[in-house]
C-alpha positions in Angstrom: 0.0 0.0 0.0 1.3 3.4 -0.9 1.7 6.0 1.9 -0.6 9.0 1.8 1.4 12.2 2.1 -1.3 13.6 4.3 -0.7 11.0 7.0 -0.1 12.6 10.4 2.7 11.1 12.4 1.0 12.2 15.6 -1.9 10.0 15.1 -0.2 6.7 14.6 -1.9 4.7 17.3 -4.2 1.9 16.5 -4.5 -1.2 14.4 -5.0 -1.4 10.7 -8.4 -1.3 9.2 -9.6 -3.0 6.0 -7.4 -2.1 3.1 -4.8 -0.5 5.3 -1.8 -2.9 5.4 0.4 -0.4 7.1 -1.3 -1.0 10.4 -1.9 2.6 11.4 -5.7 2.8 11.6 -5.6 6.2 13.2 -2.7 7.6 11.3 -3.4 6.7 7.7 -5.8 8.6 5.5 -8.5 6.5 4.1 -8.3 8.5 1.0 -5.8 6.0 -0.5 -6.6 2.3 -0.7 -4.5 -0.8 -1.6 -2.9 -0.6 -5.0 -3.4 3.2 -5.4 -0.6 5.5 -6.1 0.1 8.6 -4.0 -1.5 10.8 -6.5 -4.8 9.0 -6.6 -7.7 8.1 -4.4 -9.8 5.1 -4.9 -12.0 5.3 -1.9 -15.6 5.6 -3.1 -18.1 7.1 -0.7 -15.6 8.8 1.6 -16.5 12.4 0.7 -18.9 14.5 -1.1 -19.8 12.6 -4.2 -17.8 9.6 -3.1 -15.1 9.7 -5.8 -11.5 10.7 -5.0 -9.6 13.4 -6.9 -5.9 13.7 -7.8 -5.1 15.3 -4.4 -4.1 12.7 -1.8 -6.7 12.4 0.9 -9.1 14.9 -0.7 -12.7 14.2 0.2 -11.8 12.2 3.3 -12.0 13.8 6.7 -9.1 13.5 9.2 -8.6 10.3 11.3 -10.9 8.5 8.9 -13.9 10.1 10.5 -17.0 9.8 8.3 -18.7 12.9 7.1 -22.4 13.4 6.8 -24.2 12.4 3.7 -23.7 15.7 2.1 -19.9 15.5 2.7 -19.6 18.9 4.4 -17.9 18.5 7.7 -17.8 15.8 10.4 -20.8 13.8 11.3 -22.9 14.8 14.2 -24.5 12.5 16.7 -27.4 11.7 14.4 -25.4 11.6 11.2 -24.9 8.5 9.0 -21.7 6.6 9.4 -20.6 7.4 5.8 -21.9 9.1 2.7 -22.6 6.1 0.4 -23.6 6.6 -3.2 -25.0 3.2 -4.2 -27.6 1.0 -2.7 -24.9 -1.7 -2.0 -22.7 0.8 -0.3 -25.5 2.0 1.9 -26.4 -1.6 2.8 -22.8 -2.3 3.6 -22.5 0.8 5.9 -25.8 -0.1 7.6 -24.9 -3.8 8.2 -21.4 -3.1 9.4 -22.4 -0.3 11.8 -24.9 -2.8 13.4 -22.2 -5.4 14.1 -22.4 -7.7 11.1 -19.2 -9.4 9.9 -17.7 -8.7 6.5 -19.0 -12.0 5.1 -22.5 -11.3 6.4 -22.5 -7.8 4.9 -21.4 -9.1 1.6 -24.1 -11.8 1.4 -26.9 -9.5 2.6 -25.9 -6.5 0.5 -25.4 -8.6 -2.7 -28.9 -10.2 -2.2 -30.7 -6.9 -1.6 -29.0 -4.9 -4.3 -28.6 -7.6 -7.0 -24.9 -6.8 -7.5 -22.3 -9.6 -7.7 -20.9 -10.6 -4.4 -17.4 -9.9 -5.7 -18.3 -6.3 -6.4 -19.7 -5.9 -3.0 -16.6 -7.4 -1.5 -14.5 -4.9 -3.4 -16.7 -2.1 -2.0 -15.9 -3.2 1.5 -12.2 -3.3 0.7 -12.0 0.1 -0.9 -14.7 2.1 0.9 -12.5 2.6 4.0 -14.7 4.9 6.0 -17.7 2.6 5.5 -15.8 -0.6 6.1 -14.0 1.1 9.0 -17.3 1.2 10.8 -16.8 -2.5 11.4 -13.1 -2.6 11.7 -12.7 0.6 13.8 -14.9 1.0 16.8 -14.4 4.8 16.7 -16.5 5.0 13.6 -19.5 3.2 15.0 -22.4 5.3 16.3 -23.8 3.2 19.1 -27.5 3.1 19.7 -28.7 4.7 22.9 -30.0 2.8 25.9 -29.4 -0.7 27.2 -29.9 -2.2 23.7 -27.1 0.0 22.4 -24.8 -1.3 25.1 -25.7 -4.8 24.4 -25.3 -4.6 20.6 -21.9 -2.8 21.1 -20.8 -5.5 23.5 -21.8 -8.3 21.2 -20.1 -6.6 18.3 -16.9 -6.4 20.3 -17.1 -10.0 21.4 -17.7 -11.2 17.8 -14.7 -9.2 16.7 -12.5 -10.7 19.4 -12.3 -7.5 21.4 -12.8 -9.0 24.9 -10.9 -6.3 26.8 -10.6 -6.9 30.5 -13.7 -9.1 30.7 -11.8 -12.5 31.0 -9.5 -11.3 33.8 -12.3 -9.6 35.7 -14.4 -12.8 35.5 -11.4 -14.9 36.6 -10.8 -12.6 39.5 -14.4 -12.9 40.7 -14.3 -16.7 40.4 -11.0 -16.8 42.4 -12.4 -14.6 45.2 -15.6 -16.6 45.4 -13.8 -19.9 45.6 -11.4 -18.8 48.3 -14.2 -17.2 50.2 -16.1 -20.4 50.2 -13.1 -22.3 51.4 -12.3 -19.7 54.1 -14.5 -16.7 54.8 -11.5 -14.7 56.2 -10.2 -14.4 52.6 -12.6 -11.4 52.0 -12.0 -9.9 55.4 -10.9 -6.2 55.6 -7.6 -7.2 57.0 -6.7 -9.7 54.3 -7.9 -7.5 51.4 -6.0 -4.5 52.9 -2.8 -6.6 53.2 -3.4 -7.9 49.6 -3.6 -4.3 48.3 -0.2 -3.6 49.8 1.5 -6.9 48.8 0.7 -6.5 45.1 2.3 -3.0 44.8 5.9 -4.1 44.2 5.1 -6.6 41.5 2.4 -4.4 40.1 4.8 -1.4 39.7 7.3 -3.7 37.7 4.4 -5.1 35.7 3.4 -1.5 34.8 6.7 -1.0 33.1 6.4 -4.4 31.4 3.1 -3.3 29.9 4.9 -0.5 27.9 7.4 -3.0 26.6 4.8 -5.6 25.6 2.9 -2.9 23.7 5.9 -2.9 21.4 5.7 -6.6 21.0 9.0 -7.0 23.0 10.0 -8.4 26.4 12.2 -7.3 29.2 13.9 -10.1 31.2 16.0 -7.8 33.3 13.4 -6.2 35.6 13.9 -8.5 38.5 17.7 -7.9 38.7 17.1 -4.1 38.1 14.7 -3.9 41.0 17.2 -5.7 43.2 20.1 -3.4 42.0 18.0 -0.3 42.8 17.2 -1.5 46.3 20.9 -2.3 46.9 22.0 1.2 45.6 19.5 2.9 47.9 20.3 0.7 51.0 24.1 1.0 50.6 24.2 4.7 49.9 21.7 5.7 52.6 22.7 3.3 55.4 26.4 2.5 54.8 27.5 5.9 53.4 25.1 8.2 55.1 23.6 9.8 52.0 20.4 11.7 52.4 17.5 9.3 51.9 15.8 11.4 49.3 19.0 11.8 47.4 19.6 8.0 47.7 16.1 7.4 46.4 16.7 9.6 43.4 20.0 7.8 42.7 18.3 4.4 42.9 15.5 5.4 40.5 18.1 6.9 38.1 20.0 3.7 38.2 16.9 1.8 37.1 16.3 4.3 34.3 19.9 4.1 33.2 19.8 0.3 32.9 16.7 0.6 30.7 18.4 3.2 28.6 21.3 0.9 28.0 19.0 -2.0 27.0 17.0 0.3 24.6 20.2 1.6 23.0 21.6 -1.9 22.2 18.1 -2.9 21.0 17.2 0.1 18.9 20.5 1.4 17.7 22.7 -1.8 17.5 20.0 -4.2 16.5 20.5 -6.8 19.2 17.2 -8.6 20.0 15.5 -7.3 23.1 15.3 -10.9 24.5 19.1 -11.2 24.3 19.9 -7.7 25.6 17.6 -8.0 28.6 18.7 -11.6 29.4 22.3 -10.4 29.4 21.2 -7.5 31.6 19.5 -9.9 34.0 22.8 -11.6 34.6 25.0 -8.4 34.6 22.8 -6.3 36.9 22.4 -9.2 39.4 26.2 -9.5 39.5 26.5 -5.7 40.1 23.9 -5.9 42.9 26.0 -8.6 44.7 29.1 -6.4 44.2 27.3 -3.3 45.6 26.0 -5.2 48.7 29.5 -6.4 49.4 30.6 -9.2 51.8 27.7 -8.8 54.2 25.2 -9.5 51.5 22.3 -7.8 53.5 21.7 -4.2 54.5 18.8 -3.6 56.9 16.7 -0.5 56.4 15.4 1.6 59.3 11.7 1.0 59.9 11.2 4.8 60.1 13.0 5.5 56.9 11.4 6.8 53.7 11.2 3.5 51.9 9.7 1.6 54.8 7.2 4.4 55.3 6.2 4.2 51.7 5.0 0.7 52.2 3.9 0.7 55.8 2.1 4.1 56.1 -1.7 4.1 56.9 -4.0 7.1 57.2 -6.2 6.0 60.0 -8.6 8.9 59.9 -12.0 7.9 58.5 -12.1 11.0 56.4 -8.9 10.2 54.6 -10.1 7.3 52.5 -13.5 8.9 51.8 -11.8 12.2 50.8 -9.6 10.4 48.3 -12.6 8.5 46.9 -14.6 11.7 46.5 -11.7 13.4 44.7 -11.4 10.5 42.4 -15.1 10.5 41.5 -15.2 14.3 41.0 -12.1 14.2 38.8 -13.6 11.4 36.7 -16.9 13.2 36.3 -15.2 16.5 35.3 -12.9 14.8 32.8 -15.8 12.9 31.3 -18.0 16.0 31.1 -15.2 18.1 29.6 -14.5 15.4 27.0 -18.2 15.3 26.1 -18.3 19.0 25.7 -15.3 19.0 23.3 -16.9 16.3 21.2 -20.2 18.1 21.0 -18.4 21.3 20.0 -16.6 19.4 17.3 -19.9 17.9 16.0 -18.9 14.3 16.6 -20.8 11.6 18.5 -20.5 12.0 22.3 -21.4 10.1 25.4 -25.0 10.8 26.6 -25.3 12.7 29.8 -27.1 9.7 31.3 -24.2 7.4 30.5 -21.7 9.7 32.1 -23.9 9.9 35.2 -24.3 6.1 35.4 -20.5 5.5 35.1 -19.9 8.2 37.7 -22.4 6.6 40.1 -20.8 3.1 39.5 -17.3 4.5 40.2 -18.6 6.2 43.4 -20.0 2.9 44.7 -16.8 1.1 44.0 -14.6 3.9 45.4 -16.5 4.5 48.6 -17.0 0.7 49.1 -13.2 0.3 49.0 -12.8 3.2 51.4 -15.3 1.7 53.8 -13.3 -1.6 53.6 -10.0 0.0 54.3 -11.5 1.9 57.3 -12.6 -1.4 58.8 -8.9 -2.3 59.3 -6.2 0.4 59.7 -7.4 3.0 57.3 -6.1 4.1 53.8 -2.8 2.4 53.0 -0.3 4.7 51.1 1.3 2.1 48.9 -1.8 1.1 46.8 -2.7 4.8 46.5 0.7 5.6 45.0 0.3 2.5 42.7 -3.1 3.8 41.5 -1.6 7.3 40.8 1.2 5.7 38.6 -1.5 3.7 36.7 -3.6 6.7 36.0 -0.6 8.8 34.9 0.5 5.9 32.7 -3.0 5.6 31.2 -3.1 9.3 30.5 0.3 9.1 28.7 -0.7 6.1 26.6 -4.2 7.2 25.6 -4.1 11.0 25.7 -0.7 12.0 24.4 1.1 11.9 21.0 3.8 9.8 22.6 1.3 7.2 23.7 -0.2 7.0 20.3 3.2 6.5 18.8 3.9 3.6 21.2 0.8 1.9 20.0 1.7 2.7 16.4 5.2 1.1 16.7 3.7 -1.9 18.4 1.0 -2.2 15.7 3.4 -2.0 12.6 7.0 -0.8 12.7 7.2 -0.2 9.0 4.0 1.8 9.0 5.2 3.9 11.9 8.4 4.6 10.0 6.5 5.7 7.0 4.4 8.0 9.2 7.5 9.8 10.3 7.7 8.3 13.8 11.2 7.9 15.3 11.1 4.2 16.0 14.5 4.1 17.8 13.4 6.9 20.2 10.2 5.1 21.0 12.0 1.9 21.7 14.7 3.5 23.9 12.2 5.5 25.9 10.0 2.5 26.5 12.8 0.4 27.8 13.9 3.4 30.0 10.4 3.5 31.4 10.6 -0.2 32.1 13.9 0.2 34.0 12.5 3.1 36.0 9.4 1.2 37.0 11.5 -1.8 38.0 13.4 0.5 40.3 10.2 1.9 41.8 8.9 -1.7 42.4 12.2 -2.6 44.0 11.8 0.3 46.5 8.4 -1.0 47.6 9.7 -4.6 47.8 12.6 -3.4 49.9 10.2 -1.5 52.1 8.1 -4.6 52.5 10.9 -6.6 54.1 12.8 -3.5 55.3 16.1 -4.7 53.8 18.1 -5.2 50.6 19.8 -8.6 50.3 21.3 -11.0 47.8 17.9 -12.4 47.1 16.4 -9.1 46.2 14.8 -9.2 42.7 15.2 -13.0 42.6 12.8 -15.9 43.0 9.7 -15.7 40.9 9.5 -11.9 40.8 10.4 -11.7 37.1 7.9 -14.3 36.1 5.2 -12.9 38.2 5.7 -9.4 36.8 5.5 -10.5 33.2 2.6 -12.8 34.1 0.7 -10.0 35.7 0.9 -7.8 32.6 -0.2 -10.7 30.3 -2.9 -12.0 32.6 -4.2 -8.5 33.0 -4.9 -8.3 29.3 -1.8 -6.9 27.6 -1.2 -8.7 24.3 2.1 -10.5 23.8 1.9 -9.6 20.1 2.1 -5.9 20.7 -0.2 -2.9 20.0 -2.9 -3.8 22.5 -3.1 -3.3 26.2 -3.7 -0.8 29.1 -1.9 0.2 32.2 -4.8 -1.2 34.2 -3.6 -4.6 33.1 -0.9 -4.4 35.7 -3.4 -3.9 38.5 -5.8 -6.6 37.3 -3.0 -9.1 36.7 -1.3 -8.4 40.0 -4.6 -8.8 41.8 -5.1 -12.2 40.2 -1.6 -13.5 41.1 -1.7 -11.9 44.6 -5.2 -13.4 45.2 -4.0 -16.9 44.3 -1.0 -16.6 46.6 -3.0 -15.2 49.4 -5.7 -17.8 49.1 -3.2 -20.6 48.9 -1.4 -19.3 52.0 -4.6 -19.2 54.0 -5.3 -22.8 53.0 -1.7 -23.7 54.0 -0.9 -25.1 50.5 2.7 -25.4 49.3 4.5 -23.1 46.9 4.5 -25.8 44.3 0.7 -25.7 44.1 0.8 -21.9 43.8 3.3 -22.1 40.9 1.2 -24.7 39.0 -2.0 -22.7 39.4 -0.4 -19.4 38.4 1.2 -21.1 35.4 -2.2 -22.5 34.3 -3.8 -19.0 34.7 -1.0 -17.5 32.6 -1.4 -20.1 29.9 -5.2 -19.5 29.8 -4.6 -15.7 29.4 -2.2 -16.3 26.5 -4.6 -18.7 24.8 -7.4 -16.2 25.1 -5.2 -13.5 23.7 -4.2 -15.8 20.7 -7.8 -16.8 20.0 -9.0 -13.2 20.2 -6.2 -12.2 17.8 -7.3 -14.9 15.3 -10.9 -13.8 15.7 -10.0 -10.2 15.0 -8.1 -11.2 11.9 -11.0 -13.3 10.6 -13.4 -10.3 11.1 -10.9 -7.8 9.6 -10.3 -6.0 12.8 -6.6 -6.9 13.5 
């Protein structure tokens, strides 16, 4: 496929739609389809009159957003999905926008219009804005009410877009099973402890999410977390460095290791698997050297790292205040986003939907606050973890940099053609992974109040990667959320906590965690195949 000169490099995130082999669903103009030259447009029905002119991208609105039937401007909430010229095209648009697969749309449109099936099939392949209504969820105008939610849900399921549904279902089943085995599993004390225990692994998994979005892997995060803990402990305890300065030095060490990995991967061309595997060995050796002959450095229980993990805000108002702030911020952001979309004349969330989501969030947030207050109050560690997740989610979904990360993970060649600096994205992502490994190492050191030769070892690496994958981040790149780190860490932490309450051995825990990880990868693979079959991958 030829590259449209009007393609914006800032909008490179997303998967490829029908006829877009470059893989940049949000960054490629639908004005050029497969086989067309840069100076021509073959997309019928994408603008006023439906036929392209000699100017690349002419007649096609930005981001592949469909125009109204007249072709003058973006579609409003009640506008059609695309301006189709022929009866077959209109049938295709209507069928795809209501969740039909490409095969179903071809058969039905051919039967109703009397045109050959091959001709209708070509229409789907070339009429990108219309076909995009099936391949790209952004182009679907969902019906209002519960029926609209249900049809949208079924459309996503048919297309293999399961999202976080499998892991949330698995988490609910795990909690119910362990609660039936021992009612103390869902006690305020155990759930509060669980929320603290998952923070170290979850922070590391958050960095892994960024790497997996590129379709790569980082095998060094365990050793990097141990090295960061050793640097902090030795500098602050043995050498008397100010704790805040020692903390900055430890986090900088983690970021530097990721920068080195990214350089060798992006600039030298060494596979990420090999680079990070070598880093796993090298940084573990450096950690042992930093710790010295003693091998263990105990941290003061009133030090900054220990306080990060062990601090509780016992006042009842603390947890409720944080919950109220979270709900108000969500409502304000949702309302502001709706106002922007209405002003731009594109479909926006109904007010009732925003209100329903806000109420649901309030119930969950205040329920968690009530649960925490039944034990010691609001723990600081999970609060910091949530802040990191929200910031990471904002970076990935709301910034140009985040869209470019998805673009590189979706198709490296398409990202290059769109003008994205692939080496910079790769180096920065591995730097983020190293930084987050160091952050996780700080919380793990605060949990045991020491840094030792076993820091970063054991099953930490495997649990961190498993948490990101189990949470819903694809191993194939281009699909995932920062919330995957939280959900995956909760699943693994819940299994470990429930097994410990039952007094089962580590061997059973490893086998069950491995089975859950395999199930997550299988679901991801099946969903990817389903998306390919429905033209959504």
